[in-house]
C-alpha positions in Angstrom: -74.0 66.3 51.8 -70.4 66.4 50.7 -68.3 69.4 50.1 -65.0 70.1 48.3 -63.4 73.5 48.8 -60.6 74.9 46.7 -58.9 78.1 47.8 -56.4 79.5 45.3 -53.3 81.1 46.6 -52.8 83.7 43.9 -56.2 84.7 42.6 -58.3 86.0 45.5 -61.4 83.8 45.3 -62.9 80.7 46.7 -64.6 77.8 45.0 -67.1 75.8 46.9 -69.0 72.7 45.7 -72.0 71.1 47.4 -74.2 68.1 46.6 -77.7 68.3 48.0 -78.9 65.3 50.0 -81.4 62.8 48.5 -83.9 64.0 51.1 -83.3 67.7 50.5 -86.5 69.7 50.6 -87.1 72.6 48.1 -85.1 75.5 49.4 -84.0 78.9 47.9 -80.4 78.6 46.9 -79.3 81.8 48.8 -80.8 80.2 52.0 -79.2 76.8 51.1 -75.8 78.4 50.8 -76.0 80.8 53.7 -76.6 77.7 55.9 -73.4 76.1 54.7 -70.9 79.0 54.2 -69.6 80.5 57.4 -69.2 84.3 57.7 -70.8 85.0 54.3 -73.9 87.0 54.3 -77.0 86.2 52.2 -76.5 89.5 50.4 -73.1 88.4 49.2 -74.5 85.1 48.0 -77.3 87.0 46.1 -74.7 89.2 44.5 -72.7 86.2 43.4 -75.9 84.6 41.9 -76.8 87.9 40.0 -73.2 88.0 38.6 -73.6 84.4 37.3 -71.2 82.9 39.8 -73.5 80.3 41.2 -74.1 77.2 39.1 -76.5 74.3 39.6 -75.7 71.3 37.5 -73.4 73.5 35.5 -76.1 76.1 34.7 -76.1 79.6 36.3 -79.1 80.3 38.5 -80.7 83.3 40.3 -81.0 83.7 44.1 -84.6 82.4 44.0 -83.7 79.1 42.5 -85.1 76.2 44.6 -82.5 73.5 45.4 -83.7 70.0 44.7 -82.4 66.6 45.9 -79.1 65.6 44.2 -78.4 69.1 42.8 -74.7 69.9 42.3 -74.2 73.5 43.5 -71.0 75.3 42.7 -70.1 78.9 43.7 -67.2 81.2 43.1 -66.9 84.0 45.7 -64.3 86.7 46.4 -62.4 85.9 49.6 -64.3 86.5 52.8 -63.7 89.3 55.4 -60.7 89.1 57.7 -60.5 90.4 61.2 -58.0 93.2 60.7 -58.3 96.9 60.9 -57.3 98.7 57.8 -56.3 102.4 57.7 -56.8 104.4 54.5 -53.6 106.0 53.4 -53.0 108.7 50.9 -50.5 106.8 48.8 -50.1 107.8 45.1 -51.3 105.2 42.5 -50.1 104.8 39.0 -53.6 104.6 37.3 -53.7 103.2 33.8 -57.5 103.1 33.4 -60.6 103.8 35.5 -64.3 103.8 35.1 -67.3 103.2 37.4 -66.6 99.5 37.7 -62.9 98.8 37.4 -59.5 100.4 38.1 -56.3 99.2 36.4 -53.0 100.2 38.0 -49.3 99.7 37.2 -47.9 98.6 40.5 -44.5 99.8 41.5 -41.9 97.2 42.7 -41.6 97.1 46.5 -45.3 97.7 47.2 -47.2 95.0 49.0 -50.7 94.4 47.5 -52.7 93.6 50.6 -52.1 93.7 54.4 -50.6 90.6 56.1 -48.4 89.8 59.0 -45.5 92.4 59.0 -47.2 94.6 56.4 -50.2 96.3 57.8 -49.7 99.7 56.2 -48.3 101.1 53.0 -50.0 98.5 50.9 -52.0 98.9 47.7 -55.2 98.1 49.7 -54.4 101.0 52.1 -54.1 103.3 49.1 -57.3 102.0 47.5 -59.2 102.5 50.7 -58.2 106.2 50.6 -58.8 106.5 46.9 -62.3 104.9 47.1 -63.3 106.0 50.6 -66.8 106.9 49.4 -67.5 103.5 47.7 -69.5 100.9 49.7 -67.2 98.0 48.7 -64.2 99.7 50.5 -66.1 100.2 53.7 -67.1 96.6 54.3 -64.3 95.7 56.7 -62.7 93.2 54.3 -58.9 93.1 54.2 -58.8 92.6 50.4 -61.6 94.8 49.0 -61.8 94.8 45.2 -58.9 92.3 44.7 -59.3 89.4 42.4 -55.6 88.7 41.8 -52.3 89.9 43.2 -48.6 90.4 42.5 -45.7 89.7 44.8 -44.2 92.7 46.7 -41.2 92.9 44.4 -43.0 92.2 41.1 -44.1 95.2 39.2 -46.9 95.6 36.6 -50.6 95.6 35.7 -53.3 94.8 38.2 -57.1 95.1 38.0 -59.3 96.1 40.9 -63.1 95.9 41.1 -64.9 99.0 42.4 -68.2 97.3 43.3 -69.6 93.9 44.4 -71.0 93.0 41.0 -67.7 93.8 39.2 -65.8 91.8 41.9 -67.9 88.7 41.3 -67.7 88.9 37.5 -63.9 89.4 37.5 -63.4 86.6 40.1 -65.3 84.3 37.8 -63.1 85.2 34.8 -59.9 84.5 36.7 -61.4 81.2 37.9 -62.5 80.2 34.4 -59.0 81.3 33.0 -60.6 83.5 30.4 -58.2 86.4 31.1 -54.8 86.7 29.4 -51.8 87.6 31.6 -48.3 88.0 30.2 -45.2 88.7 32.1 -41.6 89.7 31.2 -38.8 88.2 33.2 -35.0 88.0 33.1 -33.7 84.5 33.9 -30.3 82.9 34.3 -29.2 81.0 31.2 -31.3 80.3 28.1 -34.2 77.9 28.4 -34.2 75.0 26.0 -36.4 75.0 23.9 -36.7 78.7 23.3 -40.5 78.3 23.2 -42.1 75.9 25.7 -44.4 75.0 28.6 -43.5 74.3 32.2 -45.9 72.1 34.2 -45.7 70.8 37.7 -47.9 71.1 40.8 -47.0 73.9 43.1 -47.4 73.9 46.9 -45.8 75.1 50.1 -42.2 74.1 50.5 -41.9 71.3 52.9 -38.9 72.8 54.7 -39.7 76.5 54.4 -43.5 77.5 54.4 -42.7 81.0 53.2 -41.8 79.8 49.8 -43.2 77.3 47.2 -41.9 74.2 45.5 -42.8 72.0 42.6 -44.2 68.5 43.3 -43.4 66.9 40.0 -45.2 63.6 41.0 -48.4 65.5 41.7 -48.4 64.2 45.3 -49.1 67.7 46.7 -49.9 71.2 45.6 -52.1 72.4 42.7 -51.8 72.1 39.0 -49.6 74.9 37.5 -48.9 75.6 33.8 -46.6 78.3 32.5 -46.1 79.0 28.8 -42.9 80.9 27.8 -40.8 82.1 24.9 -37.4 83.6 24.8 -37.6 87.2 23.5 -33.9 88.0 23.7 -30.8 85.9 24.4 -28.5 88.2 26.4 -25.6 85.8 26.8 -25.7 84.4 30.3 -29.2 85.6 31.0 -32.4 85.8 28.8 -35.4 88.1 28.5 -38.5 85.9 28.3 -42.3 86.3 28.0 -44.5 84.1 30.1 -48.2 83.4 29.7 -50.0 82.1 32.7 -52.6 79.4 32.3 -52.9 79.1 36.1 -52.1 81.6 38.8 -50.4 79.9 41.7 -48.3 81.8 44.3 -44.8 82.6 43.0 -45.7 80.4 39.9 -43.2 81.9 37.4 -40.5 82.2 40.0 -40.8 78.6 41.3 -41.3 77.1 37.8 -38.1 78.6 36.4 -36.1 77.8 39.5 -37.4 74.2 39.1 -36.0 74.0 35.5 -32.6 75.5 36.7 -33.2 78.9 35.2 -34.2 81.0 38.3 -35.1 84.7 37.8 -32.3 87.1 37.9 -31.7 88.4 41.5 -34.5 86.3 42.9 -33.3 85.9 46.5 -35.9 83.4 47.6 -35.3 81.0 44.7 -31.6 81.1 44.2 -31.3 83.8 41.5 -29.3 86.2 43.6 -26.1 84.1 43.0 -23.8 84.3 39.9 -25.0 81.2 38.2 -23.6 81.6 34.7 -20.6 83.3 33.2 -16.9 83.6 33.9 -14.9 83.9 37.1 -13.2 87.1 35.9 -13.2 89.8 38.6 -14.6 92.3 36.1 -17.5 90.0 35.2 -18.3 89.4 38.9 -18.4 93.2 39.5 -20.6 93.6 36.4 -23.2 91.2 38.0 -23.0 93.0 41.3 -23.6 96.3 39.6 -26.6 94.8 37.9 -28.0 93.5 41.2 -27.6 97.0 42.7 -29.6 98.5 39.8 -32.2 95.7 40.1 -32.5 94.9 43.8 -35.4 92.4 43.3 -36.5 89.5 41.2 -36.6 90.6 37.5 -40.3 90.1 37.0 -42.9 92.4 35.5 -46.6 91.9 34.8 -46.5 93.3 31.3 -50.1 93.0 30.1 -53.6 91.9 31.1 -56.6 91.2 29.0 -60.1 90.7 30.4 -63.8 91.3 29.7 -65.3 94.4 31.2 -67.6 93.0 34.0 -70.6 95.2 33.0 -70.2 95.9 29.2 -68.6 92.7 28.3 -66.1 94.5 26.1 -62.7 92.9 25.8 -60.1 95.3 27.4 -56.4 95.1 26.9 -53.7 96.8 28.9 -50.0 96.9 28.4 -47.1 98.5 30.4 -43.5 99.4 29.7 -40.8 97.6 31.5 -39.8 99.5 34.6 -36.6 101.4 34.6 -34.6 99.0 36.7 -35.2 96.1 34.4 -34.7 98.2 31.3 -31.3 99.5 32.6 -30.1 96.0 33.3 -31.1 94.8 29.8 -29.2 97.7 28.3 -26.1 96.9 30.4 -26.3 93.3 29.1 -26.7 94.4 25.5 -23.5 96.5 25.8 -21.7 93.6 27.6 -22.6 91.2 24.8 -21.5 93.6 22.0 -18.2 94.4 23.7 -17.4 91.4 26.0 -14.5 90.1 23.8 -12.6 93.3 24.3 -13.8 94.5 27.7 -14.5 91.6 30.0 
């Protein structure tokens, strides 16, 4: 038996692939997988099968399917439990939509999505565990209950959360199959050329600093990453852009734009917190510093999300306004452009 396992950094699911041995005896697939997947219960495997997340020879199967010699078995599962104690916290949520199966929130900048080293409280998951304290999925001991994708701490915007195991599996499969549509707005230094284009380049952990990511253009490391973009507004020395993600790697937009020498405005980790374009005039330098004070984070907002409802199948679309900090900076730049000849 051979196995390939791919764990995506940004979307919170795992992809496993197994090939049954030539001498494999007939065996129920839930038993076959429970023998091969550590710390994953047979119930979770059955839930994945019922949601259509287990494929044999590229066809979805039910839990009672009998594995035969040579079968190719693929499974997409939400990430497994972690050994961490989570405390429900009564933290307000900006709820955009909610029904029995999904919750859509507009995440504020500065909120961590799920607990990790150095951030064990005050996260979106802590808030969800309070909000959904009566739902079984949020009492399982998992550190990322309901999550199928995430946003960086200082990125704002639309995020979908599953409220039950079935919805969690169905949504995970959509993100894995790339049938969702995610669009972001960002402010970047300079003006990308062309105005409408695609950035490609494998993304993996930075060789020198494991906390950040880098592009491996030769494909020697990392995972395939594709970002489509278009310039919405040229603001002189910075630009407002829209990005459409084809893949969802950690820090994808931030590292891709840094790679093409247009880092996100005030992105400390990828070099955007320096004055990279413009003049050396003192007034201009102060203008940028004032913008940084208004927007003390990378200028990135998850503007919209489109996905199929995990139960009804209806295509749902959600959009959000730019947060105040980004909007204020955009307005300052518009005024600067209109009056720079006489004022700066």
